[in-house]
PARO-850124 format. One record per residue (C-alpha): residue number from 0; residue in three letters; x, y, z. Coordinates in steps of 0.1 Angstrom, whole numbers. Example, Ala and Ser with C-alpha at 12.3 -4.5 7.8 and 13.67 -1.06 7.14 Angstrom:
! PARO-850124
{n=0 res=ALA xx=123 yy=-45 zz=78}
{n=1 res=SER xx=137 yy=-11 zz=71}
//
This chain:
! PARO-850124
{n=0 res=MET xx=86 yy=-288 zz=-197}
{n=1 res=GLY xx=89 yy=-255 zz=-216}
{n=2 res=ALA xx=100 yy=-273 zz=-248}
{n=3 res=ALA xx=68 yy=-293 zz=-250}
{n=4 res=THR xx=46 yy=-263 zz=-252}
{n=5 res=PRO xx=54 yy=-253 zz=-288}
{n=6 res=THR xx=52 yy=-289 zz=-299}
{n=7 res=VAL xx=17 yy=-292 zz=-285}
{n=8 res=VAL xx=7 yy=-259 zz=-300}
{n=9 res=TRP xx=21 yy=-270 zz=-334}
{n=10 res=SER xx=3 yy=-303 zz=-331}
{n=11 res=THR xx=-30 yy=-286 zz=-323}
{n=12 res=ARG xx=-27 yy=-263 zz=-353}
{n=13 res=TRP xx=-17 yy=-292 zz=-376}
{n=14 res=ALA xx=-44 yy=-315 zz=-364}
{n=15 res=ARG xx=-70 yy=-288 zz=-368}
{n=16 res=SER xx=-59 yy=-279 zz=-403}
{n=17 res=LEU xx=-59 yy=-315 zz=-414}
{n=18 res=LEU xx=-93 yy=-323 zz=-399}
{n=19 res=VAL xx=-109 yy=-291 zz=-412}
{n=20 res=THR xx=-98 yy=-299 zz=-447}
{n=21 res=LEU xx=-111 yy=-335 zz=-445}
{n=22 res=MET xx=-143 yy=-324 zz=-429}
{n=23 res=TRP xx=-150 yy=-298 zz=-456}
{n=24 res=VAL xx=-148 yy=-325 zz=-482}
{n=25 res=GLY xx=-175 yy=-345 zz=-464}
{n=26 res=SER xx=-197 yy=-316 zz=-453}
{n=27 res=ILE xx=-220 yy=-319 zz=-483}
{n=28 res=SER xx=-232 yy=-354 zz=-475}
{n=29 res=LEU xx=-235 yy=-347 zz=-438}
{n=30 res=ALA xx=-262 yy=-322 zz=-445}
{n=31 res=HIS xx=-284 yy=-350 zz=-457}
{n=32 res=ALA xx=-272 yy=-379 zz=-434}
{n=33 res=VAL xx=-275 yy=-364 zz=-399}
{n=34 res=PRO xx=-310 yy=-361 zz=-385}
{n=35 res=SER xx=-323 yy=-331 zz=-365}
{n=36 res=PHE xx=-328 yy=-333 zz=-328}
{n=37 res=ASP xx=-366 yy=-334 zz=-332}
{n=38 res=GLU xx=-363 yy=-363 zz=-356}
{n=39 res=VAL xx=-341 yy=-383 zz=-332}
{n=40 res=ARG xx=-366 yy=-377 zz=-304}
{n=41 res=GLN xx=-396 yy=-386 zz=-325}
{n=42 res=ASP xx=-380 yy=-418 zz=-337}
{n=43 res=TRP xx=-372 yy=-430 zz=-301}
{n=44 res=ARG xx=-391 yy=-461 zz=-290}
{n=45 res=ALA xx=-392 yy=-475 zz=-255}
{n=46 res=SER xx=-387 yy=-513 zz=-254}
{n=47 res=ASP xx=-420 yy=-517 zz=-237}
{n=48 res=TRP xx=-456 yy=-512 zz=-250}
{n=49 res=ILE xx=-481 yy=-496 zz=-226}
{n=50 res=LEU xx=-516 yy=-506 zz=-218}
{n=51 res=LEU xx=-538 yy=-476 zz=-210}
{n=52 res=ASP xx=-572 yy=-475 zz=-193}
{n=53 res=ARG xx=-603 yy=-460 zz=-210}
{n=54 res=HIS xx=-592 yy=-425 zz=-198}
{n=55 res=GLY xx=-556 yy=-428 zz=-210}
{n=56 res=GLU xx=-540 yy=-437 zz=-177}
{n=57 res=PRO xx=-512 yy=-462 zz=-177}
{n=58 res=LEU xx=-522 yy=-497 zz=-164}
{n=59 res=GLN xx=-493 yy=-520 zz=-175}
{n=60 res=ARG xx=-460 yy=-520 zz=-193}
{n=61 res=LEU xx=-449 yy=-552 zz=-211}
{n=62 res=ARG xx=-416 yy=-558 zz=-228}
{n=63 res=ALA xx=-418 yy=-560 zz=-266}
{n=64 res=ASP xx=-382 yy=-555 zz=-278}
{n=65 res=MET xx=-360 yy=-583 zz=-264}
{n=66 res=GLN xx=-328 yy=-569 zz=-279}
{n=67 res=ALA xx=-324 yy=-539 zz=-257}
{n=68 res=GLN xx=-341 yy=-524 zz=-227}
{n=69 res=ARG xx=-351 yy=-487 zz=-231}
{n=70 res=GLY xx=-373 yy=-465 zz=-210}
{n=71 res=ASP xx=-392 yy=-435 zz=-221}
{n=72 res=TRP xx=-373 yy=-405 zz=-235}
{n=73 res=VAL xx=-359 yy=-384 zz=-206}
{n=74 res=THR xx=-355 yy=-346 zz=-209}
{n=75 res=LEU xx=-322 yy=-330 zz=-197}
{n=76 res=ALA xx=-342 yy=-312 zz=-170}
{n=77 res=ASP xx=-353 yy=-346 zz=-156}
{n=78 res=VAL xx=-317 yy=-358 zz=-151}
{n=79 res=SER xx=-301 yy=-350 zz=-117}
{n=80 res=PRO xx=-274 yy=-323 zz=-116}
{n=81 res=ALA xx=-251 yy=-349 zz=-100}
{n=82 res=PHE xx=-253 yy=-372 zz=-130}
{n=83 res=ARG xx=-247 yy=-343 zz=-154}
{n=84 res=GLN xx=-217 yy=-333 zz=-134}
{n=85 res=ALA xx=-203 yy=-368 zz=-133}
{n=86 res=LEU xx=-207 yy=-372 zz=-171}
{n=87 res=ILE xx=-189 yy=-340 zz=-179}
{n=88 res=VAL xx=-161 yy=-346 zz=-154}
{n=89 res=SER xx=-155 yy=-381 zz=-168}
{n=90 res=GLU xx=-162 yy=-378 zz=-205}
{n=91 res=ASP xx=-157 yy=-343 zz=-217}
{n=92 res=LYS xx=-144 yy=-316 zz=-193}
{n=93 res=ARG xx=-145 yy=-289 zz=-219}
{n=94 res=PHE xx=-179 yy=-298 zz=-234}
{n=95 res=TYR xx=-193 yy=-263 zz=-230}
{n=96 res=GLU xx=-161 yy=-247 zz=-245}
{n=97 res=HIS xx=-154 yy=-266 zz=-277}
{n=98 res=SER xx=-174 yy=-268 zz=-310}
{n=99 res=GLY xx=-176 yy=-305 zz=-313}
{n=100 res=VAL xx=-139 yy=-314 zz=-313}
{n=101 res=ASP xx=-116 yy=-307 zz=-283}
{n=102 res=TRP xx=-85 yy=-296 zz=-301}
{n=103 res=ARG xx=-65 yy=-295 zz=-269}
{n=104 res=GLY xx=-75 yy=-330 zz=-262}
{n=105 res=VAL xx=-67 yy=-342 zz=-297}
{n=106 res=ALA xx=-32 yy=-326 zz=-295}
{n=107 res=ALA xx=-25 yy=-342 zz=-260}
{n=108 res=ALA xx=-37 yy=-376 zz=-273}
{n=109 res=ALA xx=-15 yy=-374 zz=-304}
{n=110 res=TRP xx=15 yy=-364 zz=-283}
{n=111 res=GLY xx=9 yy=-391 zz=-258}
{n=112 res=ASN xx=5 yy=-418 zz=-284}
{n=113 res=LEU xx=36 yy=-406 zz=-302}
{n=114 res=TRP xx=57 yy=-412 zz=-271}
{n=115 res=HIS xx=39 yy=-444 zz=-262}
{n=116 res=SER xx=25 yy=-430 zz=-231}
{n=117 res=ARG xx=-10 yy=-438 zz=-220}
{n=118 res=THR xx=-33 yy=-438 zz=-250}
{n=119 res=ARG xx=-61 yy=-412 zz=-249}
{n=120 res=GLY xx=-90 yy=-411 zz=-273}
{n=121 res=ALA xx=-99 yy=-374 zz=-271}
{n=122 res=SER xx=-135 yy=-382 zz=-282}
{n=123 res=THR xx=-160 yy=-355 zz=-270}
{n=124 res=LEU xx=-196 yy=-362 zz=-261}
{n=125 res=THR xx=-206 yy=-348 zz=-294}
{n=126 res=MET xx=-183 yy=-371 zz=-313}
{n=127 res=GLN xx=-196 yy=-401 zz=-293}
{n=128 res=LEU xx=-232 yy=-390 zz=-301}
{n=129 res=ALA xx=-222 yy=-389 zz=-338}
{n=130 res=GLY xx=-213 yy=-426 zz=-335}
{n=131 res=LEU xx=-246 yy=-433 zz=-318}
{n=132 res=LEU xx=-265 yy=-416 zz=-347}
{n=133 res=ASP xx=-246 yy=-433 zz=-375}
{n=134 res=ASP xx=-238 yy=-470 zz=-375}
{n=135 res=ASP xx=-209 yy=-464 zz=-399}
{n=136 res=LEU xx=-192 yy=-442 zz=-373}
{n=137 res=ARG xx=-198 yy=-465 zz=-344}
{n=138 res=PRO xx=-166 yy=-482 zz=-332}
{n=139 res=SER xx=-165 yy=-520 zz=-331}
{n=140 res=ALA xx=-152 yy=-536 zz=-299}
{n=141 res=ARG xx=-139 yy=-502 zz=-288}
{n=142 res=ASN xx=-117 yy=-499 zz=-319}
{n=143 res=ARG xx=-120 yy=-469 zz=-341}
{n=144 res=SER xx=-105 yy=-465 zz=-376}
{n=145 res=VAL xx=-89 yy=-432 zz=-387}
{n=146 res=THR xx=-118 yy=-428 zz=-411}
{n=147 res=GLN xx=-144 yy=-433 zz=-383}
{n=148 res=LYS xx=-125 yy=-408 zz=-361}
{n=149 res=ILE xx=-125 yy=-382 zz=-389}
{n=150 res=GLY xx=-162 yy=-389 zz=-396}
{n=151 res=GLN xx=-171 yy=-385 zz=-360}
{n=152 res=ALA xx=-152 yy=-352 zz=-358}
{n=153 res=ALA xx=-169 yy=-339 zz=-390}
{n=154 res=THR xx=-203 yy=-349 zz=-378}
{n=155 res=ALA xx=-197 yy=-335 zz=-343}
{n=156 res=MET xx=-188 yy=-301 zz=-357}
{n=157 res=TRP xx=-219 yy=-302 zz=-380}
{n=158 res=LEU xx=-241 yy=-311 zz=-349}
{n=159 res=GLU xx=-226 yy=-283 zz=-329}
{n=160 res=GLN xx=-236 yy=-258 zz=-356}
{n=161 res=ARG xx=-272 yy=-269 zz=-357}
{n=162 res=TRP xx=-280 yy=-284 zz=-323}
{n=163 res=ARG xx=-279 yy=-267 zz=-289}
{n=164 res=LYS xx=-256 yy=-280 zz=-262}
{n=165 res=ASP xx=-285 yy=-292 zz=-241}
{n=166 res=GLN xx=-300 yy=-311 zz=-270}
{n=167 res=ILE xx=-266 yy=-328 zz=-277}
{n=168 res=LEU xx=-264 yy=-338 zz=-240}
{n=169 res=GLU xx=-300 yy=-350 zz=-239}
{n=170 res=ALA xx=-298 yy=-371 zz=-270}
{n=171 res=TYR xx=-265 yy=-387 zz=-258}
{n=172 res=LEU xx=-280 yy=-396 zz=-224}
{n=173 res=ASN xx=-310 yy=-414 zz=-240}
{n=174 res=LEU xx=-291 yy=-432 zz=-268}
{n=175 res=VAL xx=-259 yy=-444 zz=-250}
{n=176 res=PRO xx=-257 yy=-480 zz=-239}
{n=177 res=PHE xx=-246 yy=-485 zz=-203}
{n=178 res=ARG xx=-245 yy=-522 zz=-193}
{n=179 res=GLY xx=-257 yy=-554 zz=-210}
{n=180 res=GLU xx=-290 yy=-546 zz=-226}
{n=181 res=LEU xx=-296 yy=-513 zz=-208}
{n=182 res=VAL xx=-297 yy=-484 zz=-232}
{n=183 res=GLY xx=-303 yy=-448 zz=-220}
{n=184 res=ILE xx=-304 yy=-431 zz=-187}
{n=185 res=SER xx=-340 yy=-441 zz=-180}
{n=186 res=ALA xx=-333 yy=-478 zz=-182}
{n=187 res=VAL xx=-301 yy=-478 zz=-162}
{n=188 res=SER xx=-315 yy=-455 zz=-135}
{n=189 res=GLN xx=-347 yy=-475 zz=-129}
{n=190 res=THR xx=-333 yy=-510 zz=-133}
{n=191 res=LEU xx=-300 yy=-507 zz=-113}
{n=192 res=PHE xx=-310 yy=-480 zz=-88}
{n=193 res=GLY xx=-348 yy=-483 zz=-86}
{n=194 res=LYS xx=-354 yy=-446 zz=-91}
{n=195 res=LEU xx=-360 yy=-420 zz=-119}
{n=196 res=PRO xx=-330 yy=-402 zz=-133}
{n=197 res=ILE xx=-338 yy=-370 zz=-114}
{n=198 res=GLY xx=-332 yy=-388 zz=-81}
{n=199 res=LEU xx=-297 yy=-401 zz=-88}
{n=200 res=ASP xx=-272 yy=-390 zz=-62}
{n=201 res=ALA xx=-234 yy=-385 zz=-67}
{n=202 res=ARG xx=-224 yy=-421 zz=-58}
{n=203 res=GLU xx=-251 yy=-436 zz=-81}
{n=204 res=SER xx=-242 yy=-412 zz=-109}
{n=205 res=ALA xx=-205 yy=-420 zz=-107}
{n=206 res=LEU xx=-212 yy=-457 zz=-109}
{n=207 res=ALA xx=-235 yy=-453 zz=-139}
{n=208 res=VAL xx=-211 yy=-430 zz=-158}
{n=209 res=ALA xx=-182 yy=-454 zz=-150}
{n=210 res=LEU xx=-200 yy=-481 zz=-170}
{n=211 res=LEU xx=-198 yy=-461 zz=-202}
{n=212 res=ARG xx=-161 yy=-470 zz=-208}
{n=213 res=ALA xx=-164 yy=-505 zz=-194}
{n=214 res=PRO xx=-200 yy=-517 zz=-196}
{n=215 res=ASN xx=-195 yy=-552 zz=-184}
{n=216 res=ALA xx=-165 yy=-546 zz=-161}
{n=217 res=ALA xx=-165 yy=-562 zz=-126}
{n=218 res=ALA xx=-177 yy=-542 zz=-96}
{n=219 res=ALA xx=-142 yy=-536 zz=-83}
{n=220 res=ARG xx=-130 yy=-519 zz=-116}
{n=221 res=VAL xx=-162 yy=-498 zz=-120}
{n=222 res=SER xx=-161 yy=-486 zz=-84}
{n=223 res=GLN xx=-124 yy=-477 zz=-87}
{n=224 res=ARG xx=-132 yy=-456 zz=-117}
{n=225 res=ALA xx=-162 yy=-441 zz=-100}
{n=226 res=CYS xx=-142 yy=-432 zz=-70}
{n=227 res=GLY xx=-117 yy=-412 zz=-91}
{n=228 res=MET xx=-147 yy=-394 zz=-106}
{n=229 res=LEU xx=-161 yy=-386 zz=-71}
{n=230 res=ARG xx=-127 yy=-371 zz=-61}
{n=231 res=ASP xx=-127 yy=-349 zz=-92}
{n=232 res=MET xx=-162 yy=-338 zz=-81}
{n=233 res=GLY xx=-150 yy=-329 zz=-46}
{n=234 res=GLN xx=-169 yy=-358 zz=-30}
{n=235 res=ALA xx=-142 yy=-382 zz=-20}
{n=236 res=SER xx=-161 yy=-392 zz=11}
{n=237 res=GLU xx=-186 yy=-410 zz=-11}
{n=238 res=CYS xx=-159 yy=-436 zz=-20}
{n=239 res=ASN xx=-164 yy=-453 zz=14}
{n=240 res=GLY xx=-180 yy=-487 zz=9}
{n=241 res=LEU xx=-184 yy=-480 zz=-29}
{n=242 res=GLU xx=-172 yy=-514 zz=-41}
{n=243 res=GLY xx=-197 yy=-532 zz=-18}
{n=244 res=TYR xx=-225 yy=-510 zz=-30}
{n=245 res=ALA xx=-215 yy=-516 zz=-66}
{n=246 res=GLN xx=-216 yy=-554 zz=-61}
{n=247 res=LEU xx=-251 yy=-551 zz=-46}
{n=248 res=VAL xx=-263 yy=-529 zz=-75}
{n=249 res=PHE xx=-249 yy=-551 zz=-103}
{n=250 res=SER xx=-262 yy=-583 zz=-87}
{n=251 res=ARG xx=-298 yy=-571 zz=-93}
{n=252 res=PRO xx=-316 yy=-587 zz=-122}
{n=253 res=ALA xx=-316 yy=-563 zz=-151}
{n=254 res=SER xx=-350 yy=-574 zz=-165}
{n=255 res=VAL xx=-376 yy=-553 zz=-147}
{n=256 res=MET xx=-378 yy=-516 zz=-141}
{n=257 res=THR xx=-386 yy=-511 zz=-105}
{n=258 res=THR xx=-399 yy=-475 zz=-100}
{n=259 res=ARG xx=-434 yy=-462 zz=-97}
{n=260 res=ASP xx=-431 yy=-455 zz=-135}
{n=261 res=ALA xx=-432 yy=-493 zz=-140}
{n=262 res=VAL xx=-470 yy=-497 zz=-136}
{n=263 res=ASN xx=-482 yy=-532 zz=-129}
{n=264 res=LEU xx=-520 yy=-531 zz=-124}
{n=265 res=ALA xx=-532 yy=-555 zz=-151}
{n=266 res=PRO xx=-505 yy=-580 zz=-161}
{n=267 res=HIS xx=-529 yy=-608 zz=-170}
{n=268 res=PHE xx=-551 yy=-586 zz=-192}
{n=269 res=ALA xx=-521 yy=-571 zz=-209}
{n=270 res=ARG xx=-506 yy=-604 zz=-217}
{n=271 res=ARG xx=-539 yy=-615 zz=-233}
{n=272 res=VAL xx=-539 yy=-583 zz=-254}
{n=273 res=PHE xx=-503 yy=-589 zz=-264}
{n=274 res=GLY xx=-511 yy=-625 zz=-274}
{n=275 res=GLU xx=-539 yy=-613 zz=-297}
{n=276 res=SER xx=-524 yy=-582 zz=-313}
{n=277 res=ARG xx=-486 yy=-583 zz=-308}
{n=278 res=PRO xx=-481 yy=-546 zz=-304}
{n=279 res=PRO xx=-446 yy=-533 zz=-313}
{n=280 res=ALA xx=-423 yy=-516 zz=-289}
{n=281 res=GLY xx=-434 yy=-480 zz=-280}
{n=282 res=THR xx=-470 yy=-487 zz=-288}
{n=283 res=ARG xx=-498 yy=-473 zz=-265}
{n=284 res=ILE xx=-531 yy=-493 zz=-265}
{n=285 res=THR xx=-562 yy=-480 zz=-250}
{n=286 res=SER xx=-585 yy=-506 zz=-233}
{n=287 res=THR xx=-620 yy=-505 zz=-218}
{n=288 res=LEU xx=-606 yy=-510 zz=-183}
{n=289 res=ASP xx=-610 yy=-483 zz=-157}
{n=290 res=VAL xx=-579 yy=-476 zz=-136}
{n=291 res=ASN xx=-598 yy=-468 zz=-104}
{n=292 res=LEU xx=-619 yy=-499 zz=-106}
{n=293 res=GLN xx=-589 yy=-520 zz=-115}
{n=294 res=ARG xx=-570 yy=-507 zz=-85}
{n=295 res=MET xx=-600 yy=-513 zz=-63}
{n=296 res=ALA xx=-604 yy=-548 zz=-76}
{n=297 res=VAL xx=-567 yy=-557 zz=-69}
{n=298 res=THR xx=-569 yy=-543 zz=-34}
{n=299 res=THR xx=-602 yy=-559 zz=-26}
{n=300 res=LEU xx=-591 yy=-594 zz=-38}
{n=301 res=GLN xx=-559 yy=-592 zz=-17}
{n=302 res=GLN xx=-576 yy=-579 zz=14}
{n=303 res=THR xx=-603 yy=-606 zz=12}
{n=304 res=LEU xx=-577 yy=-634 zz=8}
{n=305 res=ARG xx=-558 yy=-621 zz=38}
{n=306 res=GLU xx=-590 yy=-621 zz=59}
{n=307 res=LEU xx=-599 yy=-656 zz=48}
{n=308 res=GLY xx=-564 yy=-668 zz=57}
{n=309 res=THR xx=-564 yy=-653 zz=92}
{n=310 res=PRO xx=-551 yy=-679 zz=117}
{n=311 res=GLY xx=-580 yy=-695 zz=135}
{n=312 res=ARG xx=-604 yy=-684 zz=108}
{n=313 res=SER xx=-588 yy=-699 zz=77}
{n=314 res=ARG xx=-612 yy=-710 zz=50}
{n=315 res=ASN xx=-585 yy=-727 zz=29}
{n=316 res=VAL xx=-588 yy=-702 zz=1}
{n=317 res=GLN xx=-556 yy=-701 zz=-20}
{n=318 res=ASP xx=-563 yy=-675 zz=-47}
{n=319 res=GLY xx=-590 yy=-657 zz=-66}
{n=320 res=ALA xx=-598 yy=-636 zz=-96}
{n=321 res=ILE xx=-622 yy=-607 zz=-104}
{n=322 res=VAL xx=-638 yy=-596 zz=-136}
{n=323 res=VAL xx=-661 yy=-565 zz=-136}
{n=324 res=ILE xx=-683 yy=-560 zz=-167}
{n=325 res=ASP xx=-706 yy=-532 zz=-177}
{n=326 res=ASN xx=-739 yy=-550 zz=-183}
{n=327 res=ALA xx=-752 yy=-522 zz=-206}
{n=328 res=SER xx=-722 yy=-521 zz=-230}
{n=329 res=GLY xx=-704 yy=-554 zz=-223}
{n=330 res=ASP xx=-672 yy=-535 zz=-217}
{n=331 res=ILE xx=-647 yy=-551 zz=-193}
{n=332 res=LEU xx=-640 yy=-526 zz=-166}
{n=333 res=ALA xx=-616 yy=-546 zz=-144}
{n=334 res=TRP xx=-596 yy=-579 zz=-149}
{n=335 res=VAL xx=-576 yy=-594 zz=-120}
{n=336 res=GLY xx=-562 yy=-628 zz=-128}
{n=337 res=SER xx=-546 yy=-636 zz=-95}
{n=338 res=SER xx=-538 yy=-621 zz=-61}
{n=339 res=GLY xx=-503 yy=-613 zz=-72}
{n=340 res=PRO xx=-478 yy=-615 zz=-43}
{n=341 res=LEU xx=-502 yy=-636 zz=-22}
{n=342 res=SER xx=-505 yy=-663 zz=-49}
{n=343 res=SER xx=-482 yy=-693 zz=-54}
{n=344 res=ALA xx=-490 yy=-691 zz=-91}
{n=345 res=ALA xx=-492 yy=-653 zz=-97}
{n=346 res=GLN xx=-486 yy=-656 zz=-134}
{n=347 res=VAL xx=-516 yy=-679 zz=-140}
{n=348 res=ASP xx=-547 yy=-660 zz=-152}
{n=349 res=SER xx=-574 yy=-676 zz=-132}
{n=350 res=VAL xx=-600 yy=-656 zz=-151}
{n=351 res=MET xx=-593 yy=-678 zz=-181}
{n=352 res=SER xx=-583 yy=-710 zz=-163}
{n=353 res=ALA xx=-606 yy=-740 zz=-170}
{n=354 res=ARG xx=-623 yy=-752 zz=-139}
{n=355 res=GLN xx=-654 yy=-770 zz=-127}
{n=356 res=ALA xx=-685 yy=-749 zz=-128}
{n=357 res=GLY xx=-692 yy=-760 zz=-92}
{n=358 res=SER xx=-715 yy=-739 zz=-72}
{n=359 res=THR xx=-722 yy=-716 zz=-102}
{n=360 res=LEU xx=-747 yy=-742 zz=-114}
{n=361 res=LYS xx=-767 yy=-744 zz=-82}
{n=362 res=PRO xx=-790 yy=-715 zz=-89}
{n=363 res=PHE xx=-799 yy=-731 zz=-122}
{n=364 res=LEU xx=-804 yy=-765 zz=-106}
{n=365 res=TYR xx=-828 yy=-751 zz=-80}
{n=366 res=ALA xx=-845 yy=-730 zz=-107}
{n=367 res=GLN xx=-852 yy=-762 zz=-128}
{n=368 res=ALA xx=-866 yy=-780 zz=-97}
{n=369 res=ILE xx=-889 yy=-750 zz=-90}
{n=370 res=ALA xx=-899 yy=-748 zz=-127}
{n=371 res=GLU xx=-908 yy=-785 zz=-126}
{n=372 res=GLN xx=-928 yy=-778 zz=-94}
{n=373 res=ARG xx=-907 yy=-802 zz=-74}
{n=374 res=LEU xx=-896 yy=-775 zz=-49}
{n=375 res=THR xx=-904 yy=-741 zz=-36}
{n=376 res=ALA xx=-880 yy=-716 zz=-20}
{n=377 res=ALA xx=-895 yy=-727 zz=14}
{n=378 res=SER xx=-892 yy=-765 zz=8}
{n=379 res=LEU xx=-871 yy=-783 zz=33}
{n=380 res=LEU xx=-841 yy=-803 zz=23}
{n=381 res=ASP xx=-821 yy=-827 zz=44}
{n=382 res=ASP xx=-785 yy=-816 zz=48}
{n=383 res=SER xx=-772 yy=-849 zz=63}
{n=384 res=PRO xx=-747 yy=-876 zz=51}
{n=385 res=ILE xx=-757 yy=-894 zz=20}
{n=386 res=ASP xx=-742 yy=-924 zz=1}
{n=387 res=LEU xx=-749 yy=-928 zz=-36}
{n=388 res=PRO xx=-740 yy=-960 zz=-53}
{n=389 res=THR xx=-723 yy=-956 zz=-87}
{n=390 res=GLY xx=-706 yy=-979 zz=-111}
{n=391 res=GLY xx=-672 yy=-970 zz=-96}
{n=392 res=GLY xx=-683 yy=-974 zz=-60}
{n=393 res=LEU xx=-700 yy=-951 zz=-34}
{n=394 res=TYR xx=-702 yy=-914 zz=-40}
{n=395 res=ILE xx=-703 yy=-895 zz=-7}
{n=396 res=PRO xx=-707 yy=-857 zz=-11}
{n=397 res=GLN xx=-695 yy=-834 zz=15}
{n=398 res=ASN xx=-701 yy=-797 zz=23}
{n=399 res=TYR xx=-671 yy=-773 zz=21}
{n=400 res=ASP xx=-667 yy=-771 zz=58}
{n=401 res=ARG xx=-672 yy=-808 zz=63}
{n=402 res=HIS xx=-702 yy=-801 zz=86}
{n=403 res=PHE xx=-740 yy=-808 zz=81}
{n=404 res=LYS xx=-768 yy=-784 zz=91}
{n=405 res=GLY xx=-798 yy=-808 zz=92}
{n=406 res=TRP xx=-831 yy=-798 zz=77}
{n=407 res=VAL xx=-828 yy=-764 zz=59}
{n=408 res=SER xx=-850 yy=-746 zz=34}
{n=409 res=ALA xx=-841 yy=-746 zz=-3}
{n=410 res=ARG xx=-835 yy=-708 zz=1}
{n=411 res=THR xx=-810 yy=-714 zz=29}
{n=412 res=ALA xx=-793 yy=-743 zz=11}
{n=413 res=LEU xx=-787 yy=-721 zz=-20}
{n=414 res=GLY xx=-777 yy=-691 zz=1}
{n=415 res=SER xx=-752 yy=-712 zz=20}
{n=416 res=SER xx=-741 yy=-731 zz=-11}
{n=417 res=LEU xx=-746 yy=-764 zz=7}
{n=418 res=ASN xx=-736 yy=-794 zz=-14}
{n=419 res=VAL xx=-757 yy=-822 zz=0}
{n=420 res=PRO xx=-791 yy=-805 zz=-5}
{n=421 res=ALA xx=-780 yy=-797 zz=-41}
{n=422 res=VAL xx=-772 yy=-834 zz=-46}
{n=423 res=ARG xx=-807 yy=-843 zz=-34}
{n=424 res=THR xx=-823 yy=-817 zz=-57}
{n=425 res=LEU xx=-803 yy=-831 zz=-86}
{n=426 res=VAL xx=-816 yy=-866 zz=-79}
{n=427 res=MET xx=-851 yy=-851 zz=-81}
{n=428 res=VAL xx=-847 yy=-836 zz=-115}
{n=429 res=THR xx=-826 yy=-865 zz=-128}
{n=430 res=PRO xx=-789 yy=-860 zz=-140}
{n=431 res=ARG xx=-798 yy=-864 zz=-176}
{n=432 res=ARG xx=-822 yy=-834 zz=-177}
{n=433 res=ALA xx=-799 yy=-813 zz=-155}
{n=434 res=ALA xx=-769 yy=-821 zz=-177}
{n=435 res=SER xx=-789 yy=-814 zz=-209}
{n=436 res=ARG xx=-800 yy=-780 zz=-196}
{n=437 res=ARG xx=-764 yy=-773 zz=-184}
{n=438 res=HIS xx=-750 yy=-779 zz=-219}
{n=439 res=SER xx=-777 yy=-760 zz=-238}
{n=440 res=SER xx=-765 yy=-731 zz=-259}
{n=441 res=ARG xx=-784 yy=-705 zz=-239}
{n=442 res=TRP xx=-762 yy=-713 zz=-209}
{n=443 res=GLY xx=-731 yy=-705 zz=-229}
{n=444 res=TYR xx=-715 yy=-740 zz=-225}
{n=445 res=PRO xx=-701 yy=-759 zz=-255}
{n=446 res=SER xx=-722 yy=-787 zz=-267}
{n=447 res=ARG xx=-708 yy=-820 zz=-253}
{n=448 res=LYS xx=-722 yy=-854 zz=-245}
{n=449 res=ALA xx=-744 yy=-850 zz=-215}
{n=450 res=ALA xx=-736 yy=-868 zz=-183}
{n=451 res=THR xx=-759 yy=-898 zz=-178}
{n=452 res=THR xx=-750 yy=-910 zz=-144}
{n=453 res=THR xx=-757 yy=-894 zz=-110}
{n=454 res=ALA xx=-721 yy=-893 zz=-100}
{n=455 res=SER xx=-707 yy=-877 zz=-132}
{n=456 res=ALA xx=-734 yy=-850 zz=-131}
{n=457 res=LEU xx=-730 yy=-844 zz=-94}
{n=458 res=ARG xx=-692 yy=-840 zz=-96}
{n=459 res=SER xx=-696 yy=-812 zz=-121}
{n=460 res=ALA xx=-724 yy=-795 zz=-103}
{n=461 res=VAL xx=-708 yy=-793 zz=-68}
{n=462 res=ARG xx=-674 yy=-789 zz=-53}
{n=463 res=THR xx=-666 yy=-810 zz=-23}
//
């Protein structure tokens, strides 16, 4: 044991002398090639773009970069102490002692490789960061050439002279890939554990850090490595049930960030914006929507549908949509395309879906009849079964609730949206005149061939 000490000391001195000489040769180009910490942070782009309301409040995040999933930049102060401890224990125990290269680690790795014992890489966090900042220094398939290793060491020492330790650690945490498409502490924390980085506990931190050396390893291997980390951290009790927990975590789909930071208030409107402007990753787009009105509209729609679906009082309403417009400016203040979790087709934007105008046309129909002096608001209309012969057979209109009210005023028929009185009114004004008015430009409908039969006009004017 005593004979090994001078060898290791000699190896340390030799390695240091060789690397210092090689790094001095490349130091001139490094001054121009390595960015500053502020430049790295400014160049960072999340993989999503964000839709903001009229006051700058986030409404929706949508994925724009499909190559990698990155969250917002996370400061070191917003990363839990447990995660920082796990990272140092696993990747660079002497991080706060060395100046970019851990010479003791280099010597130990060289000695171990010489005698064919377990291979050790001796890469510090700063050297790993150098590979993340420069593609030429990034190892391919976990293999590093001697040139890359020397380049990483040179860059690491350059970084340590110009960056603070906390900046090195912060940049590393945001740039390092963890698993699959997940890049950076924000993405892995929110996607795998459903929380922000500040909330990661020791067990979660150990699992996340264990992914750095084996990003796509099976849960058993990752948990085994994480358990060794926890023991080094003095928290061996956290190893209990760790493999099962790892299997649960890694079985979650890595496509959606699941914390409160993943705002999801206006998905349909955001997709419409994306389809029209194709904003790049990291973009923030301000809309005319109002976050408070949007939130109220979402809540109101869901609450109304729940009430309409109450057992014993069900109105057979499946879904709905809400648009709120400022009449003075024309600004859209709220846009809810579906009821979300209550809908069987939540992704469908019912605001833009083509549908029959239905009862929307009834006020115009009664207005036309009144303008032609065929009715007044007090005129009585018969709400009883009616059969209308058409070229394709009998047309038998029904009210929504399948019941009839008898004689009712035009005012009541319109207020109750009764179909049969509307049919009788349509017969009064004739389908051709009603259809012609319906398709006129001042109604906002595209010009199409007007319906000329009672049945075709009725079916577009009422919903049965």
